[in-house]
All heavy atoms as TSV, in Angstrom:
chain	resi	resn	atom	element	x	y	z
A	1	MET	N	N	-9.710	160.364	114.324
A	1	MET	CA	C	-10.060	158.999	114.619
A	1	MET	C	C	-11.136	158.963	115.700
A	1	MET	O	O	-11.094	159.740	116.647
A	1	MET	CB	C	-8.814	158.255	115.092
A	1	MET	CG	C	-8.977	156.774	115.049
A	1	MET	SD	S	-7.395	155.951	114.952
A	1	MET	CE	C	-7.241	155.345	116.589
A	2	ALA	N	N	-12.096	158.089	115.567
A	2	ALA	CA	C	-13.199	158.016	116.526
A	2	ALA	C	C	-12.735	157.413	117.841
A	2	ALA	O	O	-11.965	156.461	117.873
A	2	ALA	CB	C	-14.323	157.179	115.942
A	3	VAL	N	N	-13.227	157.997	118.931
A	3	VAL	CA	C	-12.878	157.533	120.273
A	3	VAL	C	C	-14.174	157.250	121.019
A	3	VAL	O	O	-15.098	158.068	120.995
A	3	VAL	CB	C	-12.059	158.614	121.019
A	3	VAL	CG1	C	-11.733	158.162	122.425
A	3	VAL	CG2	C	-10.798	158.949	120.257
A	4	PRO	N	N	-14.308	156.084	121.694
A	4	PRO	CA	C	-15.532	155.794	122.430
A	4	PRO	C	C	-15.732	156.769	123.594
A	4	PRO	O	O	-14.778	157.162	124.251
A	4	PRO	CB	C	-15.339	154.366	122.932
A	4	PRO	CG	C	-13.949	153.982	122.645
A	4	PRO	CD	C	-13.359	154.986	121.733
A	5	LYS	N	N	-17.002	157.140	123.850
A	5	LYS	CA	C	-17.284	158.080	124.928
A	5	LYS	C	C	-17.164	157.420	126.294
A	5	LYS	O	O	-16.818	158.080	127.269
A	5	LYS	CB	C	-18.691	158.651	124.770
A	5	LYS	CG	C	-18.785	159.639	123.654
A	5	LYS	CD	C	-20.059	160.426	123.736
A	5	LYS	CE	C	-20.035	161.508	122.680
A	5	LYS	NZ	N	-21.029	162.524	122.932
A	6	GLN	N	N	-17.511	156.129	126.375
A	6	GLN	CA	C	-17.423	155.431	127.657
A	6	GLN	C	C	-16.795	154.063	127.459
A	6	GLN	O	O	-16.825	153.499	126.358
A	6	GLN	CB	C	-18.818	155.256	128.268
A	6	GLN	CG	C	-19.394	156.541	128.806
A	6	GLN	CD	C	-20.677	156.280	129.563
A	6	GLN	OE1	O	-21.343	155.287	129.346
A	6	GLN	NE2	N	-21.022	157.186	130.448
A	7	LYS	N	N	-16.253	153.543	128.558
A	7	LYS	CA	C	-15.643	152.226	128.531
A	7	LYS	C	C	-16.728	151.160	128.383
A	7	LYS	O	O	-17.798	151.285	128.967
A	7	LYS	CB	C	-14.876	152.016	129.841
A	7	LYS	CG	C	-14.224	150.676	129.985
A	7	LYS	CD	C	-13.528	150.578	131.322
A	7	LYS	CE	C	-12.962	149.188	131.526
A	7	LYS	NZ	N	-12.280	149.080	132.807
A	8	LYS	N	N	-16.435	150.135	127.592
A	8	LYS	CA	C	-17.367	149.014	127.468
A	8	LYS	C	C	-17.414	148.269	128.791
A	8	LYS	O	O	-16.381	148.069	129.445
A	8	LYS	CB	C	-16.881	148.036	126.396
A	8	LYS	CG	C	-17.123	148.495	125.001
A	8	LYS	CD	C	-18.532	148.230	124.616
A	8	LYS	CE	C	-18.596	147.770	123.188
A	8	LYS	NZ	N	-19.937	147.483	122.784
A	9	GLY	N	N	-18.587	147.834	129.162
A	9	GLY	CA	C	-18.742	147.103	130.416
A	9	GLY	C	C	-18.180	145.692	130.336
A	9	GLY	O	O	-17.938	145.136	129.257
A	10	ARG	N	N	-17.988	145.092	131.503
A	10	ARG	CA	C	-17.446	143.740	131.568
A	10	ARG	C	C	-18.386	142.740	130.916
A	10	ARG	O	O	-17.962	141.809	130.235
A	10	ARG	CB	C	-17.211	143.374	133.028
A	10	ARG	CG	C	-16.634	141.995	133.238
A	10	ARG	CD	C	-16.384	141.741	134.741
A	10	ARG	NE	N	-15.901	140.399	134.955
A	10	ARG	CZ	C	-16.672	139.346	135.156
A	10	ARG	NH1	N	-17.991	139.474	135.140
A	10	ARG	NH2	N	-16.161	138.153	135.364
A	11	GLY	N	N	-19.680	142.923	131.106
A	11	GLY	CA	C	-20.659	142.010	130.524
A	11	GLY	C	C	-20.643	142.032	129.008
A	11	GLY	O	O	-20.732	140.998	128.354
A	12	ALA	N	N	-20.514	143.209	128.434
A	12	ALA	CA	C	-20.478	143.326	126.976
A	12	ALA	C	C	-19.224	142.674	126.416
A	12	ALA	O	O	-19.268	142.009	125.376
A	12	ALA	CB	C	-20.529	144.790	126.571
A	13	THR	N	N	-18.111	142.840	127.107
A	13	THR	CA	C	-16.867	142.240	126.656
A	13	THR	C	C	-16.949	140.721	126.726
A	13	THR	O	O	-16.581	140.018	125.783
A	13	THR	CB	C	-15.692	142.728	127.520
A	13	THR	OG1	O	-15.674	144.152	127.505
A	13	THR	CG2	C	-14.376	142.203	127.010
A	14	HIS	N	N	-17.449	140.196	127.828
A	14	HIS	CA	C	-17.546	138.743	127.994
A	14	HIS	C	C	-18.572	138.144	127.032
A	14	HIS	O	O	-18.371	137.039	126.528
A	14	HIS	CB	C	-17.897	138.404	129.440
A	14	HIS	CG	C	-16.728	138.518	130.363
A	14	HIS	ND1	N	-16.187	137.443	131.008
A	14	HIS	CD2	C	-15.988	139.580	130.726
A	14	HIS	CE1	C	-15.167	137.836	131.743
A	14	HIS	NE2	N	-15.028	139.139	131.591
A	15	ARG	N	N	-19.644	138.840	126.798
A	15	ARG	CA	C	-20.664	138.351	125.861
A	15	ARG	C	C	-20.098	138.266	124.443
A	15	ARG	O	O	-20.334	137.305	123.720
A	15	ARG	CB	C	-21.871	139.294	125.905
A	15	ARG	CG	C	-23.119	138.754	125.326
A	15	ARG	CD	C	-24.360	139.609	125.618
A	15	ARG	NE	N	-24.141	141.021	125.824
A	15	ARG	CZ	C	-24.219	141.639	127.004
A	15	ARG	NH1	N	-24.496	140.960	128.103
A	15	ARG	NH2	N	-24.026	142.933	127.099
A	16	ARG	N	N	-19.313	139.243	124.054
A	16	ARG	CA	C	-18.700	139.239	122.727
A	16	ARG	C	C	-17.674	138.127	122.601
A	16	ARG	O	O	-17.621	137.411	121.604
A	16	ARG	CB	C	-18.041	140.596	122.461
A	16	ARG	CG	C	-17.491	140.731	121.058
A	16	ARG	CD	C	-16.779	142.053	120.855
A	16	ARG	NE	N	-15.528	142.114	121.584
A	16	ARG	CZ	C	-15.295	142.893	122.624
A	16	ARG	NH1	N	-16.233	143.706	123.092
A	16	ARG	NH2	N	-14.133	142.889	123.231
A	17	ARG	N	N	-16.861	137.941	123.620
A	17	ARG	CA	C	-15.813	136.919	123.569
A	17	ARG	C	C	-16.373	135.513	123.664
A	17	ARG	O	O	-15.806	134.573	123.114
A	17	ARG	CB	C	-14.808	137.141	124.691
A	17	ARG	CG	C	-13.932	138.335	124.460
A	17	ARG	CD	C	-12.940	138.494	125.583
A	17	ARG	NE	N	-12.141	139.686	125.398
A	17	ARG	CZ	C	-11.404	140.229	126.344
A	17	ARG	NH1	N	-11.352	139.684	127.540
A	17	ARG	NH2	N	-10.704	141.304	126.100
A	18	SER	N	N	-17.463	135.347	124.391
A	18	SER	CA	C	-17.998	134.001	124.593
A	18	SER	C	C	-18.733	133.470	123.373
A	18	SER	O	O	-19.050	132.279	123.318
A	18	SER	CB	C	-18.934	133.980	125.801
A	18	SER	OG	O	-20.132	134.655	125.490
A	19	ALA	N	N	-19.009	134.305	122.397
A	19	ALA	CA	C	-19.716	133.850	121.200
A	19	ALA	C	C	-18.886	132.847	120.415
A	19	ALA	O	O	-19.441	131.985	119.726
A	19	ALA	CB	C	-20.066	135.043	120.318
A	20	ASN	N	N	-17.563	132.903	120.511
A	20	ASN	CA	C	-16.695	131.997	119.758
A	20	ASN	C	C	-16.241	130.796	120.565
A	20	ASN	O	O	-15.518	129.953	120.044
A	20	ASN	CB	C	-15.456	132.746	119.266
A	20	ASN	CG	C	-15.824	133.851	118.314
A	20	ASN	OD1	O	-16.691	133.664	117.474
A	20	ASN	ND2	N	-15.186	134.999	118.454
A	21	SER	N	N	-16.616	130.705	121.818
A	21	SER	CA	C	-16.093	129.631	122.660
A	21	SER	C	C	-17.122	128.539	122.942
A	21	SER	O	O	-16.953	127.785	123.889
A	21	SER	CB	C	-15.597	130.210	123.984
A	21	SER	OG	O	-16.689	130.742	124.707
A	22	LYS	N	N	-18.168	128.457	122.146
A	22	LYS	CA	C	-19.166	127.418	122.366
A	22	LYS	C	C	-18.608	126.078	121.908
A	22	LYS	O	O	-17.966	125.967	120.872
A	22	LYS	CB	C	-20.444	127.742	121.598
A	22	LYS	CG	C	-21.185	128.919	122.185
A	22	LYS	CD	C	-22.530	129.074	121.520
A	22	LYS	CE	C	-23.365	130.104	122.221
A	22	LYS	NZ	N	-22.924	131.447	122.013
A	23	LEU	N	N	-18.873	125.025	122.681
A	23	LEU	CA	C	-18.399	123.690	122.339
A	23	LEU	C	C	-19.363	123.039	121.364
A	23	LEU	O	O	-20.577	123.125	121.521
A	23	LEU	CB	C	-18.298	122.828	123.592
A	23	LEU	CG	C	-17.257	123.256	124.612
A	23	LEU	CD1	C	-17.347	122.370	125.839
A	23	LEU	CD2	C	-15.876	123.156	124.014
A	24	ALA	N	N	-18.825	122.378	120.381
A	24	ALA	CA	C	-19.655	121.667	119.411
A	24	ALA	C	C	-19.835	120.224	119.879
A	24	ALA	O	O	-18.944	119.637	120.495
A	24	ALA	CB	C	-18.995	121.681	118.044
A	25	MET	N	N	-20.990	119.662	119.586
A	25	MET	CA	C	-21.245	118.271	119.928
A	25	MET	C	C	-20.372	117.378	119.042
A	25	MET	O	O	-20.186	117.665	117.862
A	25	MET	CB	C	-22.714	117.924	119.698
A	25	MET	CG	C	-23.659	118.562	120.685
A	25	MET	SD	S	-23.419	117.940	122.347
A	25	MET	CE	C	-23.986	116.279	122.151
A	26	PRO	N	N	-19.840	116.280	119.596
A	26	PRO	CA	C	-19.044	115.384	118.755
A	26	PRO	C	C	-19.918	114.694	117.719
A	26	PRO	O	O	-21.106	114.459	117.950
A	26	PRO	CB	C	-18.470	114.377	119.750
A	26	PRO	CG	C	-19.343	114.456	120.940
A	26	PRO	CD	C	-19.884	115.854	120.987
A	27	ALA	N	N	-19.329	114.375	116.582
A	27	ALA	CA	C	-20.078	113.725	115.511
A	27	ALA	C	C	-20.495	112.326	115.951
A	27	ALA	O	O	-19.785	111.649	116.689
A	27	ALA	CB	C	-19.206	113.650	114.259
A	28	ARG	N	N	-21.661	111.901	115.521
A	28	ARG	CA	C	-22.189	110.583	115.863
A	28	ARG	C	C	-22.573	109.863	114.593
A	28	ARG	O	O	-22.967	110.471	113.609
A	28	ARG	CB	C	-23.440	110.712	116.747
A	28	ARG	CG	C	-23.218	111.455	118.028
A	28	ARG	CD	C	-22.532	110.594	119.027
A	28	ARG	NE	N	-22.449	111.304	120.289
A	28	ARG	CZ	C	-21.646	110.949	121.254
A	28	ARG	NH1	N	-20.858	109.926	121.104
A	28	ARG	NH2	N	-21.605	111.632	122.359
A	29	SER	N	N	-22.458	108.551	114.617
A	29	SER	CA	C	-22.943	107.731	113.518
A	29	SER	C	C	-23.615	106.507	114.102
A	29	SER	O	O	-23.473	106.201	115.287
A	29	SER	CB	C	-21.808	107.340	112.577
A	29	SER	OG	O	-20.884	106.533	113.259
A	30	VAL	N	N	-24.325	105.778	113.259
A	30	VAL	CA	C	-25.070	104.605	113.702
A	30	VAL	C	C	-24.333	103.363	113.212
A	30	VAL	O	O	-23.917	103.277	112.053
A	30	VAL	CB	C	-26.507	104.648	113.144
A	30	VAL	CG1	C	-27.275	103.410	113.533
A	30	VAL	CG2	C	-27.220	105.888	113.636
A	31	CYS	N	N	-24.180	102.390	114.072
A	31	CYS	CA	C	-23.533	101.134	113.715
A	31	CYS	C	C	-24.462	100.353	112.779
A	31	CYS	O	O	-25.628	100.140	113.097
A	31	CYS	CB	C	-23.246	100.321	114.972
A	31	CYS	SG	S	-22.557	98.696	114.649
A	32	PRO	N	N	-23.956	99.907	111.629
A	32	PRO	CA	C	-24.824	99.161	110.709
A	32	PRO	C	C	-25.164	97.762	111.207
A	32	PRO	O	O	-26.155	97.172	110.772
A	32	PRO	CB	C	-24.006	99.098	109.421
A	32	PRO	CG	C	-22.610	99.328	109.820
A	32	PRO	CD	C	-22.643	100.156	111.062
A	33	GLN	N	N	-24.383	97.205	112.137
A	33	GLN	CA	C	-24.648	95.854	112.643
A	33	GLN	C	C	-25.728	95.849	113.715
A	33	GLN	O	O	-26.705	95.116	113.617
A	33	GLN	CB	C	-23.359	95.253	113.228
A	33	GLN	CG	C	-22.267	95.054	112.220
A	33	GLN	CD	C	-22.608	93.963	111.222
A	33	GLN	OE1	O	-23.258	92.989	111.549
A	33	GLN	NE2	N	-22.163	94.152	109.988
A	34	CYS	N	N	-25.538	96.684	114.757
A	34	CYS	CA	C	-26.461	96.625	115.904
A	34	CYS	C	C	-27.342	97.864	116.031
A	34	CYS	O	O	-28.280	97.868	116.806
A	34	CYS	CB	C	-25.669	96.424	117.195
A	34	CYS	SG	S	-24.574	97.790	117.607
A	35	GLY	N	N	-27.032	98.929	115.306
A	35	GLY	CA	C	-27.856	100.134	115.354
A	35	GLY	C	C	-27.542	101.059	116.516
A	35	GLY	O	O	-28.259	102.034	116.733
A	36	ALA	N	N	-26.484	100.776	117.248
A	36	ALA	CA	C	-26.115	101.626	118.384
A	36	ALA	C	C	-25.417	102.888	117.878
A	36	ALA	O	O	-24.823	102.906	116.803
A	36	ALA	CB	C	-25.191	100.869	119.329
A	37	VAL	N	N	-25.480	103.933	118.682
A	37	VAL	CA	C	-24.809	105.189	118.342
A	37	VAL	C	C	-23.341	105.061	118.725
A	37	VAL	O	O	-23.002	104.613	119.817
A	37	VAL	CB	C	-25.469	106.367	119.084
A	37	VAL	CG1	C	-24.751	107.666	118.783
A	37	VAL	CG2	C	-26.919	106.473	118.702
A	38	LYS	N	N	-22.456	105.436	117.790
A	38	LYS	CA	C	-21.024	105.336	118.046
A	38	LYS	C	C	-20.319	106.515	117.394
A	38	LYS	O	O	-20.895	107.247	116.609
A	38	LYS	CB	C	-20.475	104.022	117.506
A	38	LYS	CG	C	-20.502	103.925	115.995
A	38	LYS	CD	C	-19.864	102.646	115.513
A	38	LYS	CE	C	-19.615	102.685	114.036
A	38	LYS	NZ	N	-18.596	103.634	113.610
A	39	LEU	N	N	-19.046	106.688	117.720
A	39	LEU	CA	C	-18.238	107.709	117.080
A	39	LEU	C	C	-17.830	107.214	115.700
A	39	LEU	O	O	-17.559	106.020	115.518
A	39	LEU	CB	C	-16.990	108.001	117.910
A	39	LEU	CG	C	-17.214	108.691	119.245
A	39	LEU	CD1	C	-15.905	108.766	120.009
A	39	LEU	CD2	C	-17.788	110.067	119.043
A	40	PRO	N	N	-17.785	108.094	114.701
A	40	PRO	CA	C	-17.398	107.650	113.366
A	40	PRO	C	C	-15.934	107.206	113.317
A	40	PRO	O	O	-15.084	107.730	114.035
A	40	PRO	CB	C	-17.634	108.882	112.488
A	40	PRO	CG	C	-17.740	110.020	113.407
A	40	PRO	CD	C	-18.154	109.500	114.729
A	41	HIS	N	N	-15.644	106.231	112.472
A	41	HIS	CA	C	-14.304	105.679	112.270
A	41	HIS	C	C	-13.750	105.032	113.530
A	41	HIS	O	O	-12.538	105.006	113.754
A	41	HIS	CB	C	-13.317	106.740	111.754
A	41	HIS	CG	C	-13.804	107.468	110.560
A	41	HIS	ND1	N	-13.861	106.896	109.307
A	41	HIS	CD2	C	-14.299	108.720	110.410
A	41	HIS	CE1	C	-14.349	107.766	108.453
A	41	HIS	NE2	N	-14.630	108.869	109.085
A	42	ARG	N	N	-14.623	104.488	114.364
A	42	ARG	CA	C	-14.217	103.795	115.583
A	42	ARG	C	C	-14.932	102.448	115.635
A	42	ARG	O	O	-15.974	102.264	115.022
A	42	ARG	CB	C	-14.595	104.572	116.848
A	42	ARG	CG	C	-14.109	105.995	116.938
A	42	ARG	CD	C	-12.618	106.052	117.190
A	42	ARG	NE	N	-12.154	107.350	117.619
A	42	ARG	CZ	C	-12.008	108.393	116.843
A	42	ARG	NH1	N	-12.357	108.331	115.591
A	42	ARG	NH2	N	-11.522	109.521	117.305
A	43	VAL	N	N	-14.388	101.521	116.405
A	43	VAL	CA	C	-15.039	100.236	116.627
A	43	VAL	C	C	-16.277	100.465	117.480
A	43	VAL	O	O	-16.261	101.257	118.419
A	43	VAL	CB	C	-14.068	99.267	117.342
A	43	VAL	CG1	C	-14.754	97.959	117.665
A	43	VAL	CG2	C	-12.848	99.028	116.489
A	44	CYS	N	N	-17.351	99.782	117.141
A	44	CYS	CA	C	-18.589	99.917	117.910
A	44	CYS	C	C	-18.378	99.307	119.296
A	44	CYS	O	O	-17.991	98.137	119.409
A	44	CYS	CB	C	-19.734	99.208	117.190
A	44	CYS	SG	S	-21.288	99.285	118.088
A	45	PRO	N	N	-18.615	100.058	120.377
A	45	PRO	CA	C	-18.379	99.508	121.711
A	45	PRO	C	C	-19.407	98.456	122.131
A	45	PRO	O	O	-19.133	97.659	123.023
A	45	PRO	CB	C	-18.456	100.742	122.622
A	45	PRO	CG	C	-19.246	101.736	121.868
A	45	PRO	CD	C	-19.008	101.453	120.415
A	46	SER	N	N	-20.563	98.420	121.480
A	46	SER	CA	C	-21.581	97.467	121.915
A	46	SER	C	C	-21.478	96.121	121.208
A	46	SER	O	O	-21.778	95.090	121.797
A	46	SER	CB	C	-22.976	98.062	121.718
A	46	SER	OG	O	-23.184	98.359	120.365
A	47	CYS	N	N	-21.046	96.095	119.928
A	47	CYS	CA	C	-20.962	94.810	119.222
A	47	CYS	C	C	-19.549	94.456	118.784
A	47	CYS	O	O	-19.276	93.309	118.454
A	47	CYS	CB	C	-21.902	94.797	118.018
A	47	CYS	SG	S	-21.446	95.923	116.702
A	48	GLY	N	N	-18.617	95.407	118.747
A	48	GLY	CA	C	-17.240	95.118	118.397
A	48	GLY	C	C	-16.952	95.088	116.908
A	48	GLY	O	O	-15.877	94.671	116.500
A	49	TYR	N	N	-17.885	95.527	116.065
A	49	TYR	CA	C	-17.698	95.512	114.622
A	49	TYR	C	C	-17.121	96.828	114.127
A	49	TYR	O	O	-17.373	97.881	114.686
A	49	TYR	CB	C	-19.034	95.271	113.914
A	49	TYR	CG	C	-19.358	93.811	113.738
A	49	TYR	CD1	C	-19.837	93.061	114.797
A	49	TYR	CD2	C	-19.189	93.180	112.516
A	49	TYR	CE1	C	-20.137	91.729	114.649
A	49	TYR	CE2	C	-19.485	91.851	112.354
A	49	TYR	CZ	C	-19.959	91.122	113.418
A	49	TYR	OH	O	-20.251	89.800	113.251
A	50	TYR	N	N	-16.325	96.724	113.067
A	50	TYR	CA	C	-15.829	97.886	112.349
A	50	TYR	C	C	-15.739	97.513	110.886
A	50	TYR	O	O	-15.066	96.538	110.522
A	50	TYR	CB	C	-14.456	98.331	112.866
A	50	TYR	CG	C	-13.921	99.545	112.153
A	50	TYR	CD1	C	-14.486	100.792	112.358
A	50	TYR	CD2	C	-12.864	99.444	111.254
A	50	TYR	CE1	C	-14.013	101.916	111.698
A	50	TYR	CE2	C	-12.386	100.556	110.594
A	50	TYR	CZ	C	-12.962	101.789	110.816
A	50	TYR	OH	O	-12.499	102.885	110.166
A	51	ARG	N	N	-16.419	98.244	110.028
A	51	ARG	CA	C	-16.444	98.005	108.589
A	51	ARG	C	C	-16.809	96.564	108.234
A	51	ARG	O	O	-16.077	95.858	107.551
A	51	ARG	CB	C	-15.109	98.361	107.959
A	51	ARG	CG	C	-14.850	99.844	107.974
A	51	ARG	CD	C	-13.725	100.152	107.024
A	51	ARG	NE	N	-13.535	101.583	106.949
A	51	ARG	CZ	C	-12.829	102.172	106.013
A	51	ARG	NH1	N	-12.258	101.465	105.081
A	51	ARG	NH2	N	-12.696	103.462	106.015
A	52	ASP	N	N	-17.930	96.123	108.729
A	52	ASP	CA	C	-18.509	94.819	108.388
A	52	ASP	C	C	-17.670	93.624	108.816
A	52	ASP	O	O	-17.789	92.536	108.253
A	52	ASP	CB	C	-18.799	94.725	106.885
A	52	ASP	CG	C	-19.761	95.791	106.427
A	52	ASP	OD1	O	-20.617	96.177	107.243
A	52	ASP	OD2	O	-19.659	96.240	105.273
A	53	ARG	N	N	-16.792	93.778	109.770
A	53	ARG	CA	C	-16.101	92.624	110.333
A	53	ARG	C	C	-15.882	92.843	111.816
A	53	ARG	O	O	-15.729	93.983	112.282
A	53	ARG	CB	C	-14.773	92.350	109.628
A	53	ARG	CG	C	-13.742	93.420	109.790
A	53	ARG	CD	C	-12.532	93.134	108.904
A	53	ARG	NE	N	-11.614	94.243	108.967
A	53	ARG	CZ	C	-10.452	94.202	109.614
A	53	ARG	NH1	N	-10.085	93.120	110.250
A	53	ARG	NH2	N	-9.670	95.251	109.633
A	54	GLN	N	N	-15.879	91.742	112.560
A	54	GLN	CA	C	-15.716	91.847	114.002
A	54	GLN	C	C	-14.246	92.012	114.346
A	54	GLN	O	O	-13.404	91.210	113.940
A	54	GLN	CB	C	-16.268	90.615	114.702
A	54	GLN	CG	C	-16.351	90.804	116.197
A	54	GLN	CD	C	-17.185	89.747	116.874
A	54	GLN	OE1	O	-17.535	88.760	116.260
A	54	GLN	NE2	N	-17.507	89.978	118.115
A	55	VAL	N	N	-13.942	93.079	115.088
A	55	VAL	CA	C	-12.575	93.416	115.397
A	55	VAL	C	C	-12.230	93.002	116.834
A	55	VAL	O	O	-11.154	92.481	117.087
A	55	VAL	CB	C	-12.319	94.937	115.200
A	55	VAL	CG1	C	-10.906	95.305	115.540
A	55	VAL	CG2	C	-12.642	95.323	113.783
A	56	ILE	N	N	-13.159	93.230	117.751
A	56	ILE	CA	C	-12.942	92.870	119.152
A	56	ILE	C	C	-14.107	92.013	119.610
A	56	ILE	O	O	-15.233	92.117	119.113
A	56	ILE	CB	C	-12.801	94.107	120.070
A	56	ILE	CG1	C	-14.013	95.007	119.961
A	56	ILE	CG2	C	-11.534	94.868	119.749
A	56	ILE	CD1	C	-14.030	96.146	120.953
A	57	ALA	N	N	-13.834	91.143	120.551
A	57	ALA	CA	C	-14.883	90.290	121.128
A	57	ALA	C	C	-15.526	91.038	122.295
A	57	ALA	O	O	-14.836	91.490	123.202
A	57	ALA	CB	C	-14.302	88.980	121.604
A	58	VAL	N	N	-16.838	91.184	122.232
A	58	VAL	CA	C	-17.584	91.889	123.277
A	58	VAL	C	C	-18.495	90.886	123.968
A	58	VAL	O	O	-19.147	90.074	123.318
A	58	VAL	CB	C	-18.395	93.045	122.665
A	58	VAL	CG1	C	-19.188	93.765	123.739
A	58	VAL	CG2	C	-17.503	94.010	121.934
A	59	ASP	N	N	-18.520	90.947	125.270
A	59	ASP	CA	C	-19.376	90.007	126.031
A	59	ASP	C	C	-20.839	90.328	125.892
A	59	ASP	O	O	-21.308	91.374	125.931
A	59	ASP	CB	C	-19.003	90.040	127.505
A	59	ASP	CG	C	-17.588	89.494	127.711
A	59	ASP	OD1	O	-17.136	88.722	126.850
A	59	ASP	OD2	O	-16.974	89.841	128.721
């Protein structure tokens, strides 16, 4: 069985492990009423609409 000649350094270990821990940006969608950027399947915080009807009153 093959045996490594030297121990892997701390940097190499951390670099390998950190490749899988990157955070992904949350998904974004555009509100069809006001055009603001919002999270999908959520009420628009700027106009209060969800699926072509007003759900909450926004000032």
